[in-house]
VMD Tcl script that builds the backbone (N, CA, C; Angstrom):
set m [mol new atoms 189]
animate dup $m
set s [atomselect $m all]
$s set {name element resname resid chain x y z} {
  {N N MET 1 A 0.853 -1.165 0.000}
  {CA C MET 1 A 0.000 0.000 0.000}
  {C C MET 1 A 0.898 1.226 0.000}
  {N N HIS 2 A 0.622 2.130 -0.908}
  {CA C HIS 2 A 1.442 3.334 -1.027}
  {C C HIS 2 A 1.079 4.326 0.083}
  {N N PRO 3 A 2.078 4.963 0.692}
  {CA C PRO 3 A 1.817 5.916 1.780}
  {C C PRO 3 A 0.887 7.070 1.370}
  {N N THR 4 A 0.940 7.480 0.120}
  {CA C THR 4 A 0.073 8.559 -0.342}
  {C C THR 4 A -1.397 8.139 -0.265}
  {N N THR 5 A -1.682 6.888 -0.610}
  {CA C THR 5 A -3.047 6.375 -0.548}
  {C C THR 5 A -3.548 6.382 0.884}
  {N N ILE 6 A -2.724 5.893 1.793}
  {CA C ILE 6 A -3.106 5.853 3.209}
  {C C ILE 6 A -3.316 7.268 3.739}
  {N N HIS 7 A -2.448 8.191 3.351}
  {CA C HIS 7 A -2.591 9.577 3.789}
  {C C HIS 7 A -3.910 10.171 3.280}
  {N N GLY 8 A -4.268 9.879 2.044}
  {CA C GLY 8 A -5.532 10.370 1.483}
  {C C GLY 8 A -6.729 9.822 2.232}
  {N N TRP 9 A -6.691 8.528 2.557}
  {CA C TRP 9 A -7.776 7.906 3.326}
  {C C TRP 9 A -7.894 8.553 4.707}
  {N N LYS 10 A -6.757 8.780 5.350}
  {CA C LYS 10 A -6.763 9.369 6.684}
  {C C LYS 10 A -7.350 10.777 6.635}
  {N N ARG 11 A -6.956 11.565 5.631}
  {CA C ARG 11 A -7.461 12.922 5.496}
  {C C ARG 11 A -8.977 12.904 5.266}
  {N N ALA 12 A -9.451 12.003 4.398}
  {CA C ALA 12 A -10.891 11.907 4.130}
  {C C ALA 12 A -11.646 11.507 5.388}
  {N N LEU 13 A -11.064 10.601 6.172}
  {CA C LEU 13 A -11.706 10.173 7.419}
  {C C LEU 13 A -11.805 11.327 8.406}
  {N N LEU 14 A -10.726 12.051 8.584}
  {CA C LEU 14 A -10.724 13.146 9.546}
  {C C LEU 14 A -11.654 14.281 9.113}
  {N N GLU 15 A -11.767 14.527 7.822}
  {CA C GLU 15 A -12.647 15.594 7.343}
  {C C GLU 15 A -14.118 15.193 7.423}
  {N N GLY 16 A -14.430 13.916 7.251}
  {CA C GLY 16 A -15.814 13.493 7.198}
  {C C GLY 16 A -16.378 12.949 8.484}
  {N N THR 17 A -15.546 12.724 9.486}
  {CA C THR 17 A -16.001 12.109 10.729}
  {C C THR 17 A -16.998 12.968 11.474}
  {N N SER 18 A -16.825 14.271 11.489}
  {CA C SER 18 A -17.718 15.138 12.256}
  {C C SER 18 A -19.149 15.055 11.735}
  {N N GLY 19 A -19.340 14.862 10.455}
  {CA C GLY 19 A -20.671 14.780 9.882}
  {C C GLY 19 A -21.422 13.528 10.282}
  {N N VAL 20 A -20.726 12.499 10.691}
  {CA C VAL 20 A -21.366 11.247 11.078}
  {C C VAL 20 A -22.191 11.422 12.343}
  {N N PHE 21 A -21.722 12.240 13.256}
  {CA C PHE 21 A -22.362 12.376 14.555}
  {C C PHE 21 A -23.297 13.574 14.668}
  {N N GLU 22 A -23.462 14.352 13.606}
  {CA C GLU 22 A -24.349 15.503 13.648}
  {C C GLU 22 A -25.803 15.061 13.611}
  {N N ARG 23 A -26.668 15.828 14.262}
  {CA C ARG 23 A -28.101 15.520 14.239}
  {C C ARG 23 A -28.654 15.813 12.850}
  {N N GLY 24 A -29.640 15.018 12.480}
  {CA C GLY 24 A -30.283 15.226 11.195}
  {C C GLY 24 A -29.599 14.472 10.081}
  {N N GLY 25 A -28.313 14.419 10.092}
  {CA C GLY 25 A -27.570 13.683 9.089}
  {C C GLY 25 A -27.951 14.064 7.671}
  {N N LYS 26 A -27.554 13.255 6.746}
  {CA C LYS 26 A -27.887 13.482 5.349}
  {C C LYS 26 A -29.222 12.835 5.033}
  {N N LYS 27 A -29.982 13.494 4.183}
  {CA C LYS 27 A -31.251 12.933 3.759}
  {C C LYS 27 A -30.990 11.855 2.708}
  {N N ALA 28 A -31.818 10.843 2.750}
  {CA C ALA 28 A -31.710 9.794 1.747}
  {C C ALA 28 A -32.101 10.385 0.389}
  {N N PRO 29 A -31.397 10.000 -0.667}
  {CA C PRO 29 A -31.743 10.543 -1.977}
  {C C PRO 29 A -33.135 10.075 -2.402}
  {N N GLU 30 A -33.885 10.982 -2.990}
  {CA C GLU 30 A -35.236 10.652 -3.430}
  {C C GLU 30 A -35.171 9.994 -4.802}
  {N N ILE 31 A -35.933 8.930 -4.973}
  {CA C ILE 31 A -35.982 8.215 -6.241}
  {C C ILE 31 A -37.380 8.378 -6.795}
  {N N ASP 32 A -37.458 8.809 -8.047}
  {CA C ASP 32 A -38.775 9.033 -8.620}
  {C C ASP 32 A -39.452 7.688 -8.930}
  {N N GLU 33 A -40.763 7.738 -8.990}
  {CA C GLU 33 A -41.582 6.533 -9.167}
  {C C GLU 33 A -41.302 5.844 -10.501}
  {N N GLU 34 A -41.008 6.622 -11.541}
  {CA C GLU 34 A -40.732 6.041 -12.867}
  {C C GLU 34 A -39.472 5.176 -12.830}
  {N N THR 35 A -38.454 5.640 -12.130}
  {CA C THR 35 A -37.219 4.860 -12.008}
  {C C THR 35 A -37.486 3.549 -11.280}
  {N N VAL 36 A -38.296 3.595 -10.236}
  {CA C VAL 36 A -38.633 2.378 -9.491}
  {C C VAL 36 A -39.364 1.389 -10.394}
  {N N LYS 37 A -40.304 1.884 -11.194}
  {CA C LYS 37 A -41.042 1.014 -12.113}
  {C C LYS 37 A -40.108 0.374 -13.132}
  {N N GLN 38 A -39.180 1.150 -13.666}
  {CA C GLN 38 A -38.221 0.626 -14.641}
  {C C GLN 38 A -37.337 -0.445 -14.015}
  {N N LEU 39 A -36.894 -0.209 -12.790}
  {CA C LEU 39 A -36.039 -1.186 -12.113}
  {C C LEU 39 A -36.801 -2.469 -11.804}
  {N N HIS 40 A -38.057 -2.346 -11.395}
  {CA C HIS 40 A -38.868 -3.537 -11.139}
  {C C HIS 40 A -39.093 -4.323 -12.425}
  {N N ALA 41 A -39.314 -3.637 -13.532}
  {CA C ALA 41 A -39.484 -4.318 -14.815}
  {C C ALA 41 A -38.214 -5.062 -15.200}
  {N N LYS 42 A -37.077 -4.439 -14.990}
  {CA C LYS 42 A -35.797 -5.080 -15.323}
  {C C LYS 42 A -35.566 -6.302 -14.442}
  {N N ILE 43 A -35.901 -6.202 -13.165}
  {CA C ILE 43 A -35.766 -7.341 -12.254}
  {C C ILE 43 A -36.636 -8.495 -12.736}
  {N N GLY 44 A -37.855 -8.177 -13.178}
  {CA C GLY 44 A -38.747 -9.211 -13.695}
  {C C GLY 44 A -38.167 -9.886 -14.926}
  {N N GLU 45 A -37.620 -9.094 -15.854}
  {CA C GLU 45 A -37.009 -9.657 -17.061}
  {C C GLU 45 A -35.849 -10.584 -16.700}
  {N N LEU 46 A -35.019 -10.150 -15.787}
  {CA C LEU 46 A -33.864 -10.957 -15.405}
  {C C LEU 46 A -34.283 -12.235 -14.684}
  {N N ALA 47 A -35.335 -12.166 -13.885}
  {CA C ALA 47 A -35.829 -13.352 -13.186}
  {C C ALA 47 A -36.358 -14.371 -14.189}
  {N N VAL 48 A -37.098 -13.912 -15.207}
  {CA C VAL 48 A -37.617 -14.817 -16.237}
  {C C VAL 48 A -36.459 -15.463 -16.998}
  {N N ALA 49 A -35.470 -14.669 -17.384}
  {CA C ALA 49 A -34.312 -15.207 -18.105}
  {C C ALA 49 A -33.556 -16.213 -17.243}
  {N N ASN 50 A -33.409 -15.921 -15.978}
  {CA C ASN 50 A -32.703 -16.816 -15.070}
  {C C ASN 50 A -33.439 -18.146 -14.932}
  {N N ASP 51 A -34.754 -18.091 -14.773}
  {CA C ASP 51 A -35.550 -19.317 -14.679}
  {C C ASP 51 A -35.460 -20.127 -15.960}
  {N N PHE 52 A -35.537 -19.457 -17.111}
  {CA C PHE 52 A -35.439 -20.131 -18.399}
  {C C PHE 52 A -34.107 -20.870 -18.521}
  {N N LEU 53 A -33.026 -20.170 -18.222}
  {CA C LEU 53 A -31.703 -20.784 -18.335}
  {C C LEU 53 A -31.518 -21.926 -17.342}
  {N N ALA 54 A -32.074 -21.783 -16.144}
  {CA C ALA 54 A -31.971 -22.846 -15.148}
  {C C ALA 54 A -32.672 -24.109 -15.644}
  {N N ARG 55 A -33.839 -23.947 -16.278}
  {CA C ARG 55 A -34.561 -25.115 -16.818}
  {C C ARG 55 A -33.805 -25.752 -17.966}
  {N N LYS 56 A -33.196 -24.945 -18.839}
  {CA C LYS 56 A -32.487 -25.466 -20.007}
  {C C LYS 56 A -31.174 -26.143 -19.614}
  {N N LEU 57 A -30.548 -25.710 -18.544}
  {CA C LEU 57 A -29.268 -26.290 -18.129}
  {C C LEU 57 A -29.434 -27.490 -17.208}
  {N N LYS 58 A -30.624 -27.684 -16.667}
  {CA C LYS 58 A -30.858 -28.772 -15.727}
  {C C LYS 58 A -30.502 -30.146 -16.285}
  {N N PRO 59 A -30.826 -30.486 -17.560}
  {CA C PRO 59 A -30.449 -31.810 -18.079}
  {C C PRO 59 A -28.944 -32.086 -18.069}
  {N N TRP 60 A -28.135 -31.064 -18.117}
  {CA C TRP 60 A -26.685 -31.239 -18.106}
  {C C TRP 60 A -26.088 -31.219 -16.688}
  {N N GLY 61 A -26.934 -31.092 -15.708}
  {CA C GLY 61 A -26.476 -31.109 -14.318}
  {C C GLY 61 A -25.823 -29.821 -13.879}
  {N N VAL 62 A -26.020 -28.780 -14.639}
  {CA C VAL 62 A -25.453 -27.467 -14.286}
  {C C VAL 62 A -26.519 -26.713 -13.496}
  {N N THR 63 A -26.131 -26.227 -12.308}
  {CA C THR 63 A -27.079 -25.464 -11.491}
  {C C THR 63 A -26.541 -24.111 -11.179}
}
mol reanalyze $m
mol bondsrecalc $m
mol representation Tube
mol addrep $m
């Protein structure tokens, strides 16, 4: 590990530590409803593809 990398990590830790203990903290980022719908659709597509491939590979003993 290069000393410059460790020094950078230490500096980032010391600069950001005070914010961890402050009241209120950071607000969670807001995600719009359209993005959630798109992500759920993608999850559904991937689940269908995964199930399809699992069925097709089963005869070869691949799981």
